[in-house]
C-alpha positions as CSV (number, residue, x, y, z in Angstrom):
1,M,-9.6,10.4,-18.8
2,S,-12.7,10.8,-21.0
3,T,-16.1,11.0,-19.3
4,A,-19.6,9.9,-20.3
5,T,-21.0,13.3,-20.4
6,A,-19.9,16.9,-19.9
7,L,-21.6,17.5,-16.6
8,S,-21.4,20.8,-14.8
9,P,-20.2,20.9,-11.1
10,E,-23.8,22.0,-10.2
11,I,-25.3,18.8,-11.7
12,L,-22.7,16.6,-10.1
13,A,-23.3,18.3,-6.7
14,K,-27.0,17.2,-6.8
15,Y,-26.1,13.5,-6.5
16,Q,-24.5,11.3,-3.8
17,P,-22.4,8.4,-5.0
18,V,-22.7,5.1,-3.1
19,I,-19.9,2.5,-3.5
20,G,-19.2,-0.9,-2.1
21,L,-16.2,-3.1,-2.9
22,E,-15.7,-6.8,-3.3
23,V,-12.1,-7.8,-3.0
24,H,-10.8,-11.2,-3.9
25,V,-7.4,-12.1,-2.3
26,Q,-5.4,-15.3,-3.2
27,L,-3.8,-16.8,-0.1
28,L,-0.1,-17.7,0.1
29,T,-0.5,-21.4,0.9
30,E,1.8,-24.0,-0.6
31,S,-1.1,-26.1,-1.9
32,K,-4.6,-25.4,-3.2
33,A,-7.7,-25.0,-1.1
34,F,-9.1,-28.5,-1.4
35,C,-6.3,-30.7,-2.9
36,G,-2.6,-31.2,-2.9
37,C,-1.8,-29.4,-6.1
38,V,0.9,-26.7,-5.9
39,N,-0.5,-23.2,-5.4
40,K,1.9,-21.3,-7.6
41,Y,1.4,-18.6,-10.3
42,G,2.2,-19.5,-13.9
43,G,3.7,-22.8,-15.1
44,D,2.8,-24.6,-18.3
45,P,-1.0,-24.4,-18.9
46,N,-3.0,-27.2,-17.2
47,T,-0.1,-28.8,-15.3
48,H,-1.0,-27.8,-11.7
49,V,-4.2,-29.8,-11.8
50,C,-5.6,-33.1,-10.4
51,P,-9.0,-34.9,-10.4
52,T,-10.2,-32.8,-7.4
53,C,-9.6,-29.3,-8.8
54,L,-10.8,-30.5,-12.2
55,G,-14.0,-31.7,-10.7
56,L,-13.7,-35.3,-12.0
57,P,-16.3,-37.8,-10.8
58,G,-15.5,-39.4,-7.5
59,A,-12.8,-36.9,-6.4
60,L,-13.5,-35.4,-3.0
61,P,-12.3,-32.1,-1.5
62,V,-10.2,-31.9,1.7
63,L,-9.9,-28.4,3.2
64,N,-6.5,-26.8,3.5
65,R,-5.8,-26.1,7.2
66,K,-3.3,-23.3,6.4
67,A,-5.9,-21.6,4.3
68,V,-8.3,-21.5,7.3
69,E,-5.5,-20.0,9.5
70,F,-4.7,-17.3,6.9
71,A,-8.4,-16.5,6.6
72,V,-8.8,-16.0,10.4
73,L,-5.6,-13.9,10.5
74,A,-6.8,-11.6,7.7
75,A,-10.3,-11.4,9.3
76,K,-9.0,-10.3,12.7
77,A,-6.6,-7.9,11.1
78,I,-9.6,-6.0,9.7
79,N,-11.5,-6.2,12.9
80,C,-14.0,-9.0,12.0
81,E,-15.8,-11.3,14.3
82,I,-14.9,-15.0,13.7
83,R,-17.9,-17.3,13.3
84,E,-17.0,-20.5,15.3
85,T,-18.9,-22.7,12.9
86,S,-19.1,-21.8,9.2
87,V,-20.5,-23.7,6.3
88,F,-19.3,-24.2,2.7
89,S,-21.8,-24.0,-0.2
90,R,-21.8,-24.7,-3.9
91,K,-22.1,-21.5,-6.0
92,N,-23.5,-22.8,-9.3
93,Y,-22.7,-21.1,-12.5
94,F,-21.6,-22.4,-15.9
95,Y,-18.6,-21.0,-17.5
96,P,-15.7,-22.7,-19.4
97,D,-13.0,-21.8,-16.7
98,S,-15.1,-23.6,-14.0
99,P,-14.8,-27.3,-14.8
100,K,-17.0,-28.4,-11.9
101,G,-19.9,-26.2,-13.0
102,Y,-19.8,-24.7,-9.5
103,Q,-17.5,-22.9,-7.1
104,I,-17.0,-24.0,-3.5
105,S,-17.6,-20.9,-1.5
106,Q,-19.4,-19.7,1.7
107,F,-22.9,-18.1,1.5
108,D,-25.1,-17.5,4.5
109,K,-22.6,-18.6,7.2
110,P,-19.2,-17.1,6.3
111,I,-16.2,-17.5,8.5
112,A,-16.1,-13.8,9.5
113,E,-18.3,-10.8,9.6
114,N,-18.8,-7.2,11.0
115,G,-15.3,-5.8,10.5
116,W,-14.1,-2.3,9.6
117,I,-11.2,-0.3,8.2
118,D,-10.6,3.4,8.9
119,V,-9.7,5.6,5.9
120,P,-9.1,9.4,5.7
121,D,-12.0,11.4,4.3
122,A,-11.6,14.5,2.1
123,A,-10.6,16.6,5.2
124,G,-8.1,14.0,6.4
125,A,-10.3,12.9,9.3
126,P,-10.7,9.2,9.9
127,K,-13.8,7.6,8.4
128,R,-14.9,4.1,9.3
129,I,-15.8,1.8,6.4
130,G,-17.7,-1.3,7.4
131,V,-16.7,-4.8,6.3
132,T,-19.8,-6.9,5.9
133,R,-18.0,-10.3,5.6
134,L,-14.9,-12.2,4.8
135,H,-15.6,-15.6,3.4
136,M,-13.5,-18.4,2.0
137,E,-13.7,-19.9,-1.5
138,E,-11.7,-21.3,-4.3
139,D,-10.6,-19.5,-7.5
140,A,-11.7,-20.5,-11.0
141,G,-9.4,-21.1,-14.0
142,K,-8.5,-18.5,-16.6
143,S,-9.9,-17.9,-20.0
144,I,-7.3,-16.7,-22.5
145,H,-8.8,-14.6,-25.3
146,D,-5.7,-13.6,-27.2
147,G,-2.1,-14.6,-27.9
148,F,-2.9,-17.5,-30.3
149,A,-3.1,-17.6,-34.1
150,D,-6.8,-18.5,-33.9
151,S,-7.7,-16.3,-30.9
152,I,-10.2,-14.4,-33.1
153,S,-12.4,-17.5,-33.1
154,K,-11.3,-19.5,-30.1
155,T,-10.8,-19.1,-26.4
156,Y,-8.2,-21.1,-24.6
157,I,-8.5,-22.3,-21.0
158,D,-5.8,-22.6,-18.4
159,L,-7.0,-24.5,-15.3
160,N,-3.9,-24.1,-13.2
161,R,-5.6,-21.5,-11.1
162,C,-8.6,-23.7,-10.3
163,G,-8.8,-24.4,-6.6
164,T,-6.5,-21.6,-5.5
165,P,-7.6,-20.6,-2.0
166,L,-9.2,-17.2,-1.8
167,V,-10.9,-14.9,0.7
168,E,-13.5,-12.5,-0.5
169,I,-13.7,-9.3,1.5
170,V,-17.0,-7.4,1.0
171,S,-17.4,-3.9,2.3
172,E,-20.5,-2.1,3.4
173,P,-21.7,0.5,0.9
174,D,-20.1,3.2,3.0
175,L,-17.7,4.7,0.4
176,R,-18.7,7.9,-1.2
177,T,-15.9,9.0,-3.5
178,A,-13.3,7.5,-5.8
179,D,-10.6,8.8,-3.5
180,E,-12.1,6.9,-0.5
181,V,-12.1,3.8,-2.7
182,F,-8.4,4.3,-3.3
183,E,-7.6,4.8,0.3
184,Y,-9.6,1.8,1.4
185,L,-7.9,-0.5,-1.0
186,T,-4.5,0.9,-0.1
187,K,-5.1,0.4,3.6
188,L,-6.5,-3.1,3.0
189,K,-3.5,-4.2,0.9
190,E,-1.1,-2.8,3.5
191,I,-2.8,-4.8,6.3
192,L,-2.8,-8.0,4.2
193,L,0.8,-7.7,3.3
194,Y,1.7,-7.2,7.0
195,T,-0.1,-10.3,8.0
196,G,1.7,-12.3,5.3
197,V,-1.5,-14.0,4.1
198,S,-1.0,-12.9,0.4
199,D,1.5,-11.2,-1.8
200,C,-1.4,-9.0,-3.2
201,N,0.2,-8.9,-6.6
202,M,-2.5,-7.4,-8.8
203,E,-0.6,-8.1,-12.1
204,E,-0.7,-11.8,-11.2
205,G,-4.3,-11.7,-10.0
206,S,-3.5,-12.2,-6.3
207,L,-5.7,-9.3,-5.5
208,R,-8.7,-8.4,-7.6
209,C,-11.5,-5.9,-7.0
210,D,-15.0,-5.4,-8.2
211,A,-16.7,-2.1,-7.4
212,N,-20.5,-1.7,-7.0
213,V,-21.4,1.9,-7.9
214,S,-24.7,3.7,-7.7
215,V,-25.8,7.3,-7.4
216,M,-28.9,8.9,-5.7
217,L,-30.1,12.4,-5.3
218,K,-28.8,13.9,-2.1
219,G,-31.3,13.5,0.7
220,A,-32.9,10.5,-1.0
221,K,-33.7,7.5,1.4
222,E,-33.0,4.7,-1.1
223,F,-29.9,3.9,-3.0
224,G,-29.9,4.0,-6.7
225,T,-29.5,1.0,-9.1
226,K,-26.0,-0.2,-8.9
227,A,-23.6,-1.3,-11.7
228,E,-20.7,-3.6,-10.9
229,V,-17.3,-2.7,-12.4
230,K,-15.2,-5.9,-12.7
231,N,-11.7,-7.0,-13.2
232,V,-9.8,-3.7,-12.8
233,N,-6.1,-4.5,-12.2
234,S,-4.7,-1.4,-10.4
235,F,-5.9,0.9,-7.7
236,R,-5.3,3.9,-9.9
237,Y,-7.5,2.4,-12.6
238,I,-10.2,1.5,-10.1
239,R,-10.3,5.1,-9.0
240,S,-10.6,6.3,-12.6
241,A,-13.3,3.6,-13.3
242,V,-15.3,4.7,-10.3
243,E,-15.1,8.4,-11.3
244,Y,-16.2,7.6,-14.8
245,E,-19.0,5.3,-13.7
246,I,-20.4,8.0,-11.2
247,E,-20.5,10.5,-14.0
248,R,-22.0,8.0,-16.5
249,Q,-24.8,7.1,-14.2
250,I,-25.6,10.8,-13.4
251,G,-25.6,11.5,-17.1
252,V,-28.1,8.7,-17.8
253,I,-30.5,10.0,-15.1
254,E,-30.2,13.6,-16.2
255,D,-31.0,12.5,-19.7
256,G,-34.2,10.9,-18.5
257,G,-33.0,7.3,-18.7
258,R,-32.6,4.7,-16.0
259,V,-29.5,3.0,-14.8
260,V,-29.5,-0.7,-15.6
261,Q,-28.2,-3.3,-13.1
262,E,-25.3,-4.9,-14.9
263,S,-21.7,-5.9,-14.9
264,R,-19.3,-3.6,-16.7
265,L,-15.7,-3.7,-17.7
266,W,-13.1,-0.9,-17.5
267,N,-11.3,0.0,-20.7
268,N,-8.3,2.0,-19.6
269,A,-7.2,2.8,-23.2
270,E,-10.5,4.5,-23.8
271,G,-11.1,5.7,-20.3
272,R,-14.6,4.3,-20.0
273,T,-16.6,1.4,-18.8
274,Y,-18.7,-0.7,-21.1
275,S,-21.4,-3.3,-20.6
276,M,-20.3,-6.9,-20.0
277,R,-23.6,-8.6,-19.1
278,S,-26.9,-7.9,-17.6
279,K,-27.3,-8.7,-13.9
280,E,-30.9,-7.8,-13.2
281,A,-31.3,-10.1,-10.3
282,A,-29.5,-9.2,-7.1
283,H,-28.3,-12.8,-6.6
284,D,-28.1,-14.6,-10.0
285,Y,-26.4,-17.8,-8.5
286,R,-28.0,-20.8,-7.1
287,Y,-26.4,-21.9,-3.8
288,F,-26.8,-25.1,-1.8
289,P,-24.7,-26.7,1.0
290,E,-21.6,-28.5,-0.1
291,P,-22.3,-32.1,0.7
292,D,-18.7,-33.2,0.6
293,L,-17.4,-30.8,3.3
294,P,-18.5,-30.9,6.9
295,P,-19.1,-27.6,8.8
296,L,-15.8,-25.7,9.5
297,V,-15.3,-25.3,13.3
298,V,-12.7,-22.8,14.4
299,G,-13.0,-22.9,18.2
300,A,-11.6,-20.4,20.7
301,A,-8.4,-22.5,21.3
302,W,-7.6,-22.7,17.6
303,Q,-8.3,-19.0,17.1
304,A,-6.0,-18.1,20.0
305,E,-3.2,-20.3,18.5
306,I,-3.6,-18.6,15.1
307,L,-3.5,-15.1,16.5
308,K,-0.1,-15.8,18.1
309,S,1.3,-15.1,14.6
310,M,-0.5,-11.7,14.3
311,P,2.2,-9.1,13.7
312,E,2.1,-5.5,14.9
313,L,-0.2,-3.9,12.3
314,P,0.6,-0.7,10.3
315,E,-1.4,1.8,12.3
316,A,-0.2,0.6,15.7
317,R,3.3,0.5,14.4
318,R,3.2,4.0,13.1
319,A,1.9,5.3,16.5
320,R,4.6,3.5,18.4
321,M,7.4,4.6,16.1
322,I,6.3,8.3,16.4
323,A,6.4,8.0,20.2
324,E,9.5,5.9,20.5
325,Y,11.8,7.5,17.9
326,E,10.3,11.1,17.9
327,I,9.9,11.0,14.2
328,S,7.2,12.8,12.2
329,A,3.9,11.2,11.2
330,Q,4.9,11.6,7.5
331,D,8.2,9.8,8.1
332,A,6.4,7.0,10.1
333,A,4.0,6.5,7.2
334,T,7.0,6.3,4.8
335,F,8.9,3.7,6.9
336,T,5.8,1.5,7.5
337,A,4.8,1.3,3.9
338,T,6.1,-2.3,4.1
339,G,6.9,-4.4,7.0
340,A,10.4,-5.0,5.6
341,F,11.2,-1.3,5.4
342,A,9.9,-0.7,8.9
343,D,12.1,-3.5,10.2
344,Q,15.1,-2.0,8.5
345,F,14.5,1.5,9.8
346,E,14.0,0.2,13.4
347,A,17.2,-1.9,13.3
348,A,19.1,1.2,12.2
349,A,17.3,3.5,14.7
350,K,18.1,1.2,17.6
351,K,21.8,1.4,16.8
352,A,22.1,5.1,16.1
353,K,22.6,8.0,18.6
354,S,19.7,9.8,17.0
355,P,16.8,7.9,15.3
356,R,15.6,11.2,14.0
357,R,18.9,11.8,12.2
358,V,18.6,8.3,10.7
359,A,15.1,9.1,9.5
360,A,16.2,12.4,8.0
361,L,19.1,10.7,6.0
362,L,16.8,7.9,4.8
363,T,14.0,10.2,3.6
364,S,16.2,12.8,2.0
365,E,19.8,11.8,1.0
366,I,19.3,8.1,0.5
367,T,15.8,8.0,-1.0
368,M,16.6,10.9,-3.4
369,R,19.7,9.1,-4.7
370,L,17.9,5.8,-5.0
371,R,15.2,7.4,-7.1
372,L,17.7,9.1,-9.4
373,A,19.5,5.8,-9.8
374,G,16.3,3.8,-10.3
375,L,17.2,1.5,-7.3
376,E,15.1,0.0,-4.5
377,L,16.3,0.3,-0.9
378,E,17.6,-3.3,-1.0
379,Q,19.9,-2.3,-3.8
380,S,21.4,0.7,-2.1
381,P,25.2,0.7,-2.0
382,V,24.9,2.4,1.4
383,S,24.0,-0.3,4.0
384,L,22.0,0.3,7.1
385,D,25.2,0.2,9.1
386,G,26.6,2.8,6.8
387,I,23.5,5.0,7.4
388,V,24.0,4.6,11.1
389,M,27.7,5.6,10.9
390,A,26.8,8.6,8.8
391,A,24.0,9.7,11.2
392,D,26.3,9.4,14.2
393,L,29.1,11.4,12.5
394,A,26.6,14.1,11.6
395,E,25.0,14.1,15.1
396,S,28.4,14.5,16.8
397,G,29.3,17.4,14.5
398,E,32.3,15.6,12.9
399,L,30.7,15.9,9.4
400,S,28.9,18.8,8.0
401,S,25.9,18.3,5.7
402,K,28.0,19.3,2.7
403,M,30.6,16.6,3.6
404,L,27.9,14.0,4.0
405,K,26.4,14.8,0.6
406,Q,29.8,14.5,-1.0
407,L,30.5,11.1,0.6
408,F,27.0,9.8,-0.3
409,D,27.6,11.0,-3.9
410,T,30.8,9.0,-4.0
411,S,29.2,5.9,-2.4
412,F,26.6,5.8,-5.1
413,A,28.9,6.7,-8.0
414,E,31.3,3.9,-7.0
415,S,28.7,1.5,-5.6
416,K,30.6,1.2,-2.4
417,D,29.4,1.4,1.2
418,F,29.7,4.6,3.3
419,P,32.2,3.3,5.8
420,E,34.7,2.3,3.0
421,I,34.4,5.7,1.3
422,Y,34.6,7.5,4.7
423,E,37.8,5.8,5.7
424,R,39.4,6.4,2.3
425,D,38.2,10.0,1.7
426,K,37.7,11.1,5.3
427,P,37.3,14.9,5.2
428,K,39.6,17.0,7.3
429,Q,37.1,18.8,9.5
430,I,38.4,22.0,11.0
431,S,37.8,22.0,14.7
432,D,40.6,24.4,15.7
433,T,39.0,27.4,17.4
434,G,41.7,29.8,16.4
435,A,41.4,28.9,12.7
436,I,37.7,29.2,12.7
437,E,37.8,32.5,14.6
438,A,40.2,33.9,12.0
439,M,37.8,33.0,9.2
440,I,34.9,34.6,11.1
441,D,36.9,37.8,11.5
442,E,37.5,37.9,7.8
443,V,33.8,37.5,6.9
444,I,32.8,40.1,9.5
445,A,35.3,42.6,8.1
446,A,33.9,42.1,4.6
447,N,30.2,42.5,5.5
448,P,29.7,45.6,7.6
449,K,26.1,46.0,6.5
450,Q,25.1,42.6,7.9
451,V,27.0,43.3,11.1
452,E,24.8,46.5,11.6
453,Q,21.7,44.4,11.0
454,Y,22.7,42.0,13.7
455,R,23.6,44.8,16.1
456,G,20.2,46.3,15.3
457,G,18.4,43.2,16.6
458,K,18.1,41.0,13.5
459,K,19.7,37.9,15.1
460,T,18.8,35.6,12.2
461,V,21.5,37.3,10.1
462,A,24.0,35.1,12.0
463,A,23.1,32.3,9.5
464,F,24.6,34.6,6.8
465,F,27.9,34.6,8.5
466,V,27.8,30.9,9.2
467,G,27.2,30.2,5.5
468,N,30.0,32.4,4.3
469,V,32.5,31.0,6.8
470,M,31.5,27.4,5.7
471,R,32.1,28.4,2.1
472,L,35.4,29.9,3.0
473,S,36.4,26.7,4.8
474,K,35.2,24.6,1.8
475,G,32.7,22.9,4.0
476,Q,35.3,21.7,6.5
477,A,34.5,23.9,9.5
478,N,32.9,22.1,12.5
479,P,29.3,23.2,12.2
480,A,28.5,23.1,15.9
481,L,31.6,25.0,16.9
482,L,31.2,27.5,14.0
483,N,27.7,28.4,15.0
484,E,28.8,28.9,18.6
485,L,31.8,31.1,17.7
486,V,29.8,33.3,15.2
487,V,27.2,34.2,17.8
488,K,29.9,34.8,20.4
489,K,31.9,37.1,18.0
490,L,28.8,39.1,16.9
491,D,27.6,39.6,20.4
492,A,31.0,40.9,21.4
493,L,30.6,43.7,18.8
494,G,27.8,45.1,20.9
């Protein structure tokens, strides 16, 4: 990524970045926020529209109840307080993709306020990022600037998105690094996906983020002038945009200039932000109460009813899974990346003799093969029942790790489930004590140097004998029995 100026670490260290985020999240309702039009991405341009979302004279909005329920669910999931009576306003601005000339939003009395999300700081310790507010609003349409023969001179408008229900989640200016921005957005997306209020598909615009970035000298009491970086369509790009913008602003100040309050766009191909429009006033919109909508009242009884559908959220689920299944924090984080993956792991863990063995197979053998094959977990030829069977056979000592690898390789190569491959190619594991002892004697006789090391107190050398006997048996020796007999034989040598 290119940067605005070549700034030394010493210059960068003089300044403290200050970052706040505004995240727009489209809600997964079947219909739009204030009319009965289908709430669905895509479709032929200007076909998911009606007089209400087009703002035609005489058309009146009616609030979507499900959108309210999703907003409350999202707000509580990020620890917000619900305002029992909130008010809708008209946010006035004139732009081609807003046919009404205003957007129905919430201003001074949003539905939720005073929340928080914990993210890891640079040292890995939890850092609390405040959430100022979550408010409801409707989306605008979409301006299309390319893709047509006359795009060089004309802009096309698709109003299908007009009226799509949104929540806007505004953070406090508590973020201090681009990495914290990335962690905050990752956590927020994870929580929203668990609640089911949105699909958070950034490519389709279901989740969009604007970053307000400023810098100030360390120790200063007032924040610097902020610039707003808009319309960045991936968390990775947002991190890069914030990094660039921090250095750009420091460079401007160091060169004797002043940072201008403005909206800027990120150009990923060039690795830089560039000015979109001036925004010298902190609030450049004119708000007034929406006369066609009464105050929204979400009383205690309705809130309680909504919260019955609140799922176990990621952090709580991770903590429970670590305690219940005795898996590592890293494995718990992997399995709870999505609610569906967590559900699949727990279903398998409850059936298996050893949840830890299931976790180990999933995170190593299965995940590695899926990655090499370019497959998702749902496309794996080895089912959850197959993983449970493999884990149980490994736990009981009936299959060695080498045998398991060979069977998994065959399952993936032939796109067949583990039980089918196991029944067909069942390895002949050697569990006969006499046969294993004979192989141990052969390996001991061939390696007198290692025998002396063991007798001299280097007990870890037993693994050398186990490995050699396993190779001699072509991976078919019972691992548990083999380990027991090797130690017994070596100890008997004095």
